[in-house]
C-alpha positions in Angstrom: 29.2 32.4 -2.7 30.6 35.9 -3.0 27.1 37.4 -3.2 26.1 35.4 -0.2 29.1 36.7 1.8 28.2 40.3 0.9 24.6 39.7 2.0 25.8 38.1 5.2 28.0 41.2 6.0 25.2 43.6 5.3 22.8 41.7 7.5 25.4 41.5 10.3 26.0 45.2 10.1 22.2 45.7 10.4 22.2 43.4 13.4 24.9 45.5 15.2 22.9 48.7 14.5 19.7 47.2 15.9 21.5 45.9 19.0 22.7 49.4 19.7 19.2 50.8 19.3 17.4 48.1 21.4 19.6 46.3 23.9 19.0 42.5 24.0 16.8 42.5 20.8 18.0 41.8 17.3 15.8 42.0 14.2 18.5 41.4 11.5 19.3 37.7 11.0 21.9 35.5 9.2 22.0 31.8 8.7 24.4 29.2 10.2 26.5 27.0 8.0 25.6 23.5 9.0 27.0 21.6 6.0 28.9 22.1 2.8 28.9 20.8 -0.7 30.7 21.7 -3.9 28.9 24.5 -5.8 29.4 22.9 -9.3 29.4 19.3 -10.5 28.5 17.4 -13.6 25.6 15.1 -14.0 26.0 11.6 -12.4 28.8 13.0 -10.2 28.4 11.5 -6.7 28.3 14.3 -4.1 29.2 13.8 -0.5 28.3 16.6 2.0 30.9 17.5 4.6 31.3 19.7 7.7 27.9 18.5 8.9 26.7 19.9 12.2 26.6 17.5 15.1 24.2 17.0 18.0 20.9 17.7 16.4 17.7 15.8 17.4 16.8 15.0 13.8 18.3 15.4 10.3 16.3 15.7 7.2 18.1 16.0 3.9 16.4 16.9 0.7 18.5 16.8 -2.4 15.7 17.7 -4.8 13.4 19.7 -2.5 9.9 20.9 -3.3 9.3 24.5 -4.3 7.5 26.1 -1.4 6.6 29.1 -3.5 4.2 26.9 -5.5 0.8 25.8 -4.5 0.7 22.7 -2.3 -1.3 19.6 -2.9 -3.1 17.3 -0.5 -6.6 16.2 0.5 -8.9 15.1 3.3 -7.9 11.8 4.8 -11.3 11.2 6.4 -12.6 11.2 10.0 -10.3 10.2 12.8 -12.0 8.2 15.5 -10.0 9.7 18.4 -10.5 13.4 17.5 -12.9 15.5 19.6 -12.2 19.0 18.5 -8.4 19.0 19.1 -7.0 22.3 20.1 -3.3 21.6 19.7 -1.4 19.2 17.4 2.4 18.6 17.2 4.5 16.3 15.0 7.9 15.1 16.0 10.5 12.7 14.5 11.6 10.1 17.1 14.6 8.3 15.6 13.0 7.3 12.2 9.4 7.2 13.4 7.1 10.1 12.8 4.8 10.7 15.8 1.9 12.9 16.5 0.7 14.4 19.8 -2.6 16.2 20.3 -5.0 17.3 23.0 -8.8 17.4 22.6 -11.1 20.1 23.8 -12.4 17.7 26.5 -9.0 17.5 28.1 -7.9 14.1 26.9 -4.6 13.9 25.1 -3.0 11.2 22.9 0.0 10.1 21.0 0.1 8.1 17.7 2.6 6.8 15.1 2.8 7.2 11.4 4.6 4.0 10.6 3.7 4.1 6.9 4.6 7.8 6.6 2.5 10.9 7.1 0.5 10.2 3.9 -0.8 6.9 5.5 -3.1 6.4 8.4 -1.9 6.8 12.0 -1.5 3.7 14.1 -0.8 2.7 17.7 -3.1 5.6 19.0 -2.8 5.7 22.8 -4.6 7.9 25.3 -2.0 9.5 27.6 -4.4 10.9 30.2 -6.7 13.9 30.9 -5.1 17.3 31.8 -8.3 19.0 32.9 -12.0 19.6 31.9 -10.7 21.3 28.8 -7.5 20.8 26.8 -5.7 23.9 25.4 -2.1 23.0 24.5 0.4 20.2 24.1 4.1 20.4 23.4 6.7 17.5 23.2 10.3 18.5 23.9 13.7 16.8 24.2 15.8 17.8 27.2 19.0 16.4 26.0 18.6 13.1 27.9 15.0 12.2 27.6 11.7 13.3 26.0 8.9 15.1 27.8 5.4 16.1 26.8 3.8 19.2 28.5 0.0 19.6 28.4 -2.1 22.5 29.7 -5.8 23.1 30.0 -8.7 23.9 32.2 -11.5 26.5 32.1 -11.9 27.3 35.8 -9.5 28.0 38.7 -10.2 24.6 40.3 -9.7 22.6 37.1 -6.8 24.4 35.4 -3.6 22.4 35.3 -0.1 22.1 33.7 1.2 18.5 33.3 4.5 17.0 32.4 4.9 13.4 31.1 8.4 11.9 31.2 9.4 9.2 28.7 12.6 7.7 30.2 12.5 4.9 27.6 11.6 6.9 24.6 8.4 8.1 22.9 7.5 4.6 21.6 7.1 3.4 25.2 4.8 4.4 28.0 5.4 7.5 30.1 7.6 6.6 33.2 6.4 9.6 35.2 3.5 12.0 35.3 3.6 15.3 37.2 0.7 17.7 37.7 1.6 21.3 38.7 -1.9 22.7 39.3 -3.0 26.2 38.3 -0.3 28.3 40.0 -2.6 30.5 42.1 -5.2 30.7 39.4 -2.8 32.3 36.9 -3.5 29.4 34.5 -7.3 29.7 34.3 -8.6 29.4 30.8 -5.1 29.0 29.2 -4.6 28.7 25.5 -1.6 27.1 23.7 1.8 26.2 25.1 5.5 26.2 24.1 8.7 25.1 25.9 12.2 25.8 24.8 15.8 26.1 26.1 17.2 29.6 26.0 20.8 30.6 25.0 21.7 30.6 28.8 20.8 26.9 29.0 17.7 27.6 31.1 14.4 26.2 30.2 11.3 28.4 29.7 7.7 28.0 28.7 4.9 30.3 27.6 1.1 30.2 27.6 -1.8 32.8 27.5 -4.6 32.7 30.2 -8.2 33.8 30.1 -7.3 37.4 31.0 -5.2 37.5 27.8 -2.0 37.6 29.8 1.3 36.1 28.7 2.5 33.6 31.4 6.2 32.6 31.5 7.4 29.4 33.1 11.0 29.3 34.4 12.3 25.8 35.0 16.0 26.7 35.4 18.5 24.2 33.9 16.5 21.2 34.9 13.3 20.8 32.9 11.9 18.3 35.4 11.9 20.9 38.2 8.7 22.8 39.3 8.8 26.1 37.4 8.5 29.6 38.7 5.8 31.5 37.1 5.7 35.2 35.9 2.8 37.1 34.6 4.0 39.3 31.8 0.7 41.1 31.3 -1.5 41.6 28.3 1.2 43.2 26.1 -1.0 46.1 25.3 -4.1 44.0 24.7 -2.4 41.9 22.0 -3.3 38.5 23.4 -7.1 38.2 23.1 -8.3 34.8 22.0 -4.9 33.3 21.1 -5.4 30.1 19.1 -1.9 29.1 18.1 1.8 29.5 18.8 4.8 29.0 16.6 8.2 29.7 18.2 11.2 30.4 15.9 14.8 30.9 16.9 16.7 32.8 14.2 20.4 33.2 14.9 20.2 33.7 18.7 16.9 35.7 18.7 13.5 34.3 19.7 10.2 35.2 18.0 6.8 33.8 18.9 4.2 34.0 16.2 0.6 33.9 17.4 -2.8 34.0 15.8 -5.7 36.0 17.3 -9.0 34.4 16.4 -11.2 37.3 17.6 -9.1 40.0 15.8 -8.4 37.8 12.7 -4.8 38.8 13.2 -1.3 37.4 13.0 1.2 38.8 15.4 4.9 38.5 16.3 6.2 38.6 19.9 10.0 39.2 19.9 12.2 38.5 22.8 15.6 39.2 21.3 18.4 36.9 22.5 16.8 36.1 25.9 13.4 35.1 27.1 14.1 37.5 30.0 14.5 40.6 27.8 11.8 43.3 27.4 9.2 42.1 24.9 7.7 43.9 21.9 4.8 42.9 19.7 4.3 43.5 16.0 0.7 43.2 14.7 0.4 42.1 11.1 -3.4 42.2 11.3 -5.2 40.3 8.6 -2.3 40.4 6.2 -4.4 42.0 3.5 -7.8 40.6 4.6 -6.7 37.0 3.7 -6.8 35.8 7.3 -10.3 35.2 8.8 -10.5 33.9 12.4 -7.2 32.0 12.3 -6.8 28.8 14.4 -3.3 27.7 13.4 0.1 28.8 12.2 3.1 26.8 11.1 6.6 28.2 10.0 9.7 26.6 8.5 13.0 27.7 7.0 13.7 26.8 3.4 16.9 28.1 1.7 17.2 31.9 2.1 13.5 32.3 3.0 11.0 31.5 5.7 7.7 30.1 4.7 4.6 30.0 6.9 1.0 28.9 6.7 -2.1 30.2 8.5 -5.2 28.2 8.8 -8.5 30.1 9.1 -11.7 28.9 10.6 -13.8 31.8 9.1 -13.3 30.8 5.5 -11.5 27.4 5.8 -8.7 28.8 3.7 -5.0 28.2 4.0 -2.9 31.4 3.7 0.8 31.1 2.6 3.4 33.4 4.1 6.9 34.2 2.8 9.6 36.1 4.6 12.2 36.9 1.9 15.0 37.8 4.4 14.4 37.7 8.2 11.6 36.1 10.2 11.4 39.6 11.8 10.3 41.2 8.5 6.7 41.6 7.3 5.6 38.5 5.5 4.0 38.4 2.0 0.7 36.6 2.2 -1.0 34.6 -0.5 -4.5 33.0 -0.2 -4.0 29.3 -1.2 -7.7 28.6 -0.8 -9.3 25.4 0.5 -7.9 22.6 -1.7 -7.6 19.9 1.0 -11.1 19.4 2.2 -10.9 21.7 5.3 -14.2 21.5 7.1 -14.3 24.2 9.8 -10.6 24.3 10.6 -9.8 23.5 14.2 -5.9 23.5 14.4 -2.8 23.2 12.3 0.2 21.0 13.1 3.8 22.1 12.7 5.6 21.2 9.5 7.6 18.0 9.1 9.9 16.8 6.3 9.6 13.2 5.1 10.9 11.5 2.0 12.1 14.8 0.6 8.8 16.5 0.9 7.2 18.9 3.4 3.9 18.2 5.1 1.4 19.5 7.6 -1.9 18.2 9.0 -5.1 20.1 9.7 -7.7 19.0 12.2 -11.3 19.7 11.1 -14.2 20.3 13.5 -17.3 19.4 11.5 -16.5 15.8 10.8 -13.4 15.3 13.1 -11.3 14.6 10.0 -7.6 15.1 9.1 -6.5 17.1 6.0 -3.1 16.6 4.6 -1.0 19.5 3.1 1.9 18.3 1.1 4.8 19.8 -1.0 6.2 17.0 -3.1 9.9 16.8 -4.0 11.3 16.6 -7.6 12.7 13.4 -8.9 16.0 14.2 -10.6 18.2 13.3 -7.6 19.3 9.8 -6.5 18.5 9.4 -3.7 16.0 12.3 -3.3 16.1 12.4 0.5 17.7 10.9 3.7 17.0 11.3 7.4 20.4 10.6 8.8 23.3 12.8 9.7 25.8 11.3 7.3 23.8 10.5 4.1 25.0 8.4 1.3 26.4 10.1 -1.8 23.8 11.6 -4.1 23.8 12.6 -7.8 21.7 14.4 -10.4 20.6 12.9 -13.7 19.6 16.1 -15.4 21.6 19.4 -15.7 20.3 22.6 -14.0 20.4 24.5 -10.8 19.4 22.6 -7.7 19.0 23.4 -3.9 20.2 21.0 -1.3 18.5 21.4 2.0 19.4 20.1 5.5 16.8 20.8 8.2 17.8 19.9 11.8 15.5 19.8 14.8 12.4 19.9 12.6 9.3 20.7 14.7 11.3 22.2 17.5 11.9 25.9 18.3 15.6 25.4 17.4 14.8 24.2 13.9 17.6 25.3 11.6 17.5 24.9 7.8 20.5 25.4 5.6 20.1 25.6 1.8 23.0 25.5 -0.6 22.7 25.8 -4.4 24.5 23.6 -6.8 25.0 23.9 -10.5 24.9 20.7 -12.5 26.3 20.7 -16.0 26.1 17.8 -18.5 29.1 15.5 -18.5 30.7 14.6 -21.9 28.9 11.9 -23.9 29.7 8.4 -22.9 29.1 5.5 -25.3 29.5 1.8 -24.3 29.3 -1.1 -26.8 27.2 -3.2 -24.4 24.8 -2.4 -21.6 23.7 -4.8 -18.9 24.0 -8.2 -20.5 23.9 -11.9 -20.1 26.9 -14.0 -21.1 27.3 -17.8 -21.3 29.3 -19.4 -18.7 33.0 -19.6 -19.7 32.5 -17.1 -22.4 34.5 -13.8 -22.7 33.0 -10.5 -23.7 34.9 -7.4 -24.7 33.6 -4.1 -23.3 34.6 -0.8 -24.9 33.8 2.7 -23.4 34.0 5.5 -26.0 34.6 8.9 -24.4 36.9 11.9 -25.0 38.8 14.2 -22.7 39.2 11.7 -20.0 42.1 11.4 -17.5 41.4 7.8 -16.8 38.9 5.0 -16.5 39.0 2.5 -13.6 37.1 -0.8 -13.5 35.9 -2.7 -10.4 35.8 -5.3 -9.1 39.1 -7.0 -10.1 37.4 -10.3 -10.8 37.8 -12.2 -14.1 38.9 -9.1 -15.9 42.1 -8.7 -17.9 42.8 -5.1 -16.8 41.2 -2.6 -14.4 42.4 0.5 -16.3 41.5 1.6 -19.8 38.8 2.1 -22.3 38.6 -1.6 -23.3 38.5 -4.7 -21.1 37.8 -8.4 -21.4 35.6 -10.0 -18.8 34.6 -13.6 -18.2 32.6 -13.8 -15.0 31.5 -17.2 -13.7 28.6 -15.8 -11.7 26.4 -12.7 -11.7 28.7 -9.7 -11.2 28.0 -6.0 -10.8 31.0 -4.3 -12.6 31.3 -0.6 -12.6 33.6 1.8 -14.4 34.6 5.2 -13.1 35.4 8.0 -15.6 37.6 10.8 -14.2 36.8 13.9 -16.3 37.7 16.4 -13.5 37.8 16.7 -9.7 34.1 17.7 -9.7 33.1 15.4 -12.6 33.8 11.8 -11.7 31.1 9.6 -13.3 30.6 6.1 -12.0 28.5 3.8 -14.3 27.3 0.3 -13.6 27.6 -2.7 -15.8 25.6 -5.7 -14.6 26.7 -9.0 -16.2 24.5 -12.0 -15.6 25.9 -15.4 -16.3 23.8 -18.1 -18.0 25.0 -21.2 -16.3 24.4 -24.0 -18.6 25.9 -27.5 -18.2 25.5 -30.9 -19.7 26.2 -34.1 -17.9 25.8 -37.3 -19.9 26.8 -39.5 -16.9 30.0 -41.5 -16.1 31.7 -43.7 -18.6 31.0 -47.4 -17.9 31.4 -51.0 -19.1 28.3 -53.2 -19.5 27.6 -56.7 -20.6 26.4 -57.2 -24.2 22.6 -57.0 -24.5 22.0 -55.1 -21.2 20.3 -51.7 -20.8 21.6 -48.6 -19.0 20.4 -45.1 -18.0 22.0 -42.0 -19.5 22.3 -38.6 -17.9 24.0 -37.2 -14.8 23.0 -34.9 -11.9 24.9 -31.8 -13.2 22.8 -31.2 -16.2 21.0 -27.8 -16.1 17.3 -28.5 -15.7 15.5 -25.3 -16.7 12.2 -24.8 -18.4 12.7 -23.7 -22.0 16.2 -25.4 -22.4 16.7 -27.8 -25.3 18.2 -31.3 -24.9 19.4 -33.7 -27.6 21.1 -37.1 -27.5 23.1 -38.5 -30.3 23.6 -41.0 -32.0 20.3 -42.7 -31.9 21.8 -46.2 -32.2 20.6 -48.3 -29.2 18.6 -45.5 -27.6 15.5 -46.9 -26.0 14.4 -43.6 -24.3 13.6 -40.1 -25.7 16.3 -38.3 -27.6 15.0 -34.8 -26.5 15.1 -35.4 -22.7 17.8 -34.6 -20.2 17.8 -38.2 -19.1 17.2 -41.3 -21.3 18.0 -45.1 -21.6 19.9 -47.1 -24.1 20.7 -50.7 -25.0 23.9 -50.2 -27.0 24.6 -53.0 -29.5 28.4 -52.5 -29.2 30.9 -50.1 -27.6 29.7 -46.6 -28.3 29.9 -42.9 -27.2 26.7 -41.0 -26.6 26.6 -37.1 -26.6 24.2 -34.8 -24.7 23.8 -31.3 -26.0 22.1 -28.6 -23.9 21.2 -25.1 -25.3 19.0 -22.1 -24.5 17.4 -19.2 -26.3 20.4 -16.9 -25.4 22.6 -19.0 -27.6 24.4 -20.7 -24.7 25.5 -24.2 -25.4 27.0 -27.2 -23.5 27.9 -30.7 -24.5 29.1 -33.8 -22.7 29.7 -37.4 -23.6 29.5 -40.8 -22.0 31.6 -43.8 -23.4 30.0 -47.2 -23.0 32.2 -50.3 -23.5 30.3 -53.4 -24.5 32.8 -56.3 -24.6 32.0 -59.5 -26.5 33.2 -62.0 -23.8 30.1 -63.6 -22.3 26.6 -64.8 -23.0 23.7 -62.7 -21.7 20.5 -64.6 -20.9 17.8 -64.1 -18.3 17.9 -66.4 -15.2 14.2 -66.9 -15.2 11.1 -66.5 -17.5 7.4 -66.9 -17.4 5.8 -68.3 -20.5 2.5 -66.6 -21.4 3.4 -63.4 -19.4 2.1 -60.1 -20.6 5.6 -58.8 -20.3 7.1 -59.4 -23.7 10.6 -59.3 -22.3 9.9 -62.1 -19.8 7.7 -64.6 -21.6 10.4 -66.0 -23.9 13.9 -67.4 -23.0 16.2 -65.9 -25.7 19.7 -64.5 -26.2 20.1 -60.8 -25.3 23.5 -60.4 -27.0 23.8 -58.1 -30.0 27.4 -58.8 -31.0 27.2 -62.5 -32.0 27.7 -62.9 -35.8 27.0 -66.7 -35.7 25.1 -69.0 -33.3 26.7 -72.4 -33.7 24.1 -73.8 -31.2 21.7 -72.7 -28.5 20.2 -75.6 -26.6 18.1 -76.0 -23.5 18.0 -79.4 -21.4 15.6 -80.6 -18.9 16.7 -82.2 -15.6 17.1 -85.6 -17.3 19.3 -84.2 -20.1 16.7 -84.2 -22.7 16.9 -81.4 -25.3 13.7 -79.4 -25.0 14.8 -76.5 -27.3 17.5 -76.0 -29.9 18.3 -73.3 -32.6 21.0 -71.5 -34.5 18.8 -68.4 -35.1 20.1 -65.5 -32.9 16.5 -64.1 -32.8 14.8 -67.3 -31.8 13.9 -68.2 -28.2 12.3 -71.0 -26.2 8.6 -70.4 -25.5 8.5 -72.9 -22.6 6.9 -75.8 -24.5 8.3 -79.3 -25.4 6.7 -81.6 -27.9 3.8 -79.2 -28.2 3.0 -79.2 -24.5 3.8 -76.8 -21.7 7.0 -77.7 -20.0 6.7 -78.0 -16.2 7.9 -75.6 -13.6 11.6 -76.1 -12.8 15.2 -75.5 -13.4 16.6 -76.1 -16.9 20.2 -76.1 -18.2 21.2 -74.0 -21.3 24.3 -74.2 -23.5 25.4 -71.6 -26.1 28.2 -71.9 -28.7 28.6 -68.6 -30.7 31.2 -66.4 -32.5 31.7 -62.6 -32.0 31.2 -60.4 -35.0 34.3 -58.2 -34.5 36.9 -60.5 -33.1 35.5 -63.8 -34.4 36.2 -65.2 -30.9 34.3 -68.4 -30.1 32.3 -68.1 -26.9 31.0 -71.3 -25.2 29.0 -70.9 -22.0 26.4 -72.9 -19.9 24.1 -71.9 -17.2 20.7 -72.4 -15.5 17.3 -70.9 -16.1 14.1 -71.2 -14.0 10.8 -71.7 -15.8 8.0 -70.2 -13.7 4.3 -71.0 -14.1 
């Protein structure tokens, strides 16, 4: 920070000197502070920016930005059906949607969206109109209340035109008003390129170059929707021949318009100082070491303490990288980046746009009407790596080192401002925990221990089923999945927050409600609260009287006496649950069917026999017909009447039975009578 302040004072002193030498013009520049962060933190410390500038049209944070000094990547994205030799291409961020605007050489102009990001294909392509017989420049701009798109074109006096489209409802909707201004007494014949910006005095201005290689200034006043006054600023000493691209940069309060001259294979800077009404001077950088050949596009952005630019050449289809190490008013250092993106006779170059932490541009190609993508990808040590909102969430770094944090506001506009602050990240002390994200059985308790030295305190959250929220060791017993976290306070700039996710294996056993049932009857075992999960194991015990499967969550039983059954449920995580059902079977009655069908295929319904299991002695078991004749008689508890009498089938009808027996446990004598229907 100290070195930065020294540098700022020196640059400011240089600025004062230049102002004295050339009134209204400043070459020396300094940066604005548009946010602040701590300059030193430890790994995993959550960083929250503060003092963030307000009122910008867009915010693009990059917490692990790409290195623009390196070679970019990218490639040709293939032909684009709506291209017809586009001459001007601008990208803007509208809310969170990236949008493109371009004008073709035939005068038709379009808007499109990049809903899947700039690396995807454009969608919702919409023709907005036709400006003239030829199209030469397009420029979207936000006036503070609404968006406007200015378009210029025309090759002859009777076809040249400046148009303005108003988007009262935003750029995603249709234009609400279209205004054609005409050719302003033929001053706009054969125009090339267009830029519109608000000056420091709050007045709006625009610039273009006409066929006579003259710089034309539009003066709108404070209302961008008014008809502009027009001023011919001349040829600027013959520096405006065959202008193919504009890039307007505002550094501090000073304006600089970079242009490319296709005929001269040159890059030039037009400087206005702190007002568009100031005297103008031009700096010719020529071919920048013969690396520029018939240029058709230029794009510039700020990144940390440097400006970076790119010039696209038609002559050799190469991309040239530019670096301004201090001020945009200095002479840039040029590097030939070659043709690595499938450029096929370059037509125009878009402005830069930041998205998902990276920096991107698009090139339009004339031979196959294709789009080429130029990309600088971000690094991946920050979480998150980027955000596009004014107040971003906290971010942190996983690896130690020196990092740059970049905030760019008004990307794609002349007022684009980029602030870069460096941060040193050192490794925090070693942290050891006896358990990572884990699974516990429901109702179980686990003890978690964090082993770390030189710590002021450790706080635990949330305060849910935990024995304490402060300390190195805690006991937790969650009843549902819970995201715990512990925060270790090493120092003010080293507060480390770690997660501990605890899943709960909810396993339950439900054997069913206790019940009383008659001796010899059957019942279903198992209740609705048993965990039914593939891979779980089930086991019923004891096996006495079970008539269904012992390894199923539900089964059946015919208990011979009062008994308690147990259902055990377990899984491969070692979780276990058990439940019981008590069945009372009193020996106080006789259990017999009330009907049977001799000869039936159902073995339980073709014989009339006792169902009781608790009789120790059958004194008599008799069946009588309607006349009182004994048709069946036995003392064998396992014997039953097969529906015959005297060797013949007994007829259909109602019969009377009588049972005299003794219980095994109580020796109680049970005498009962009843009816049974024989069905044929």
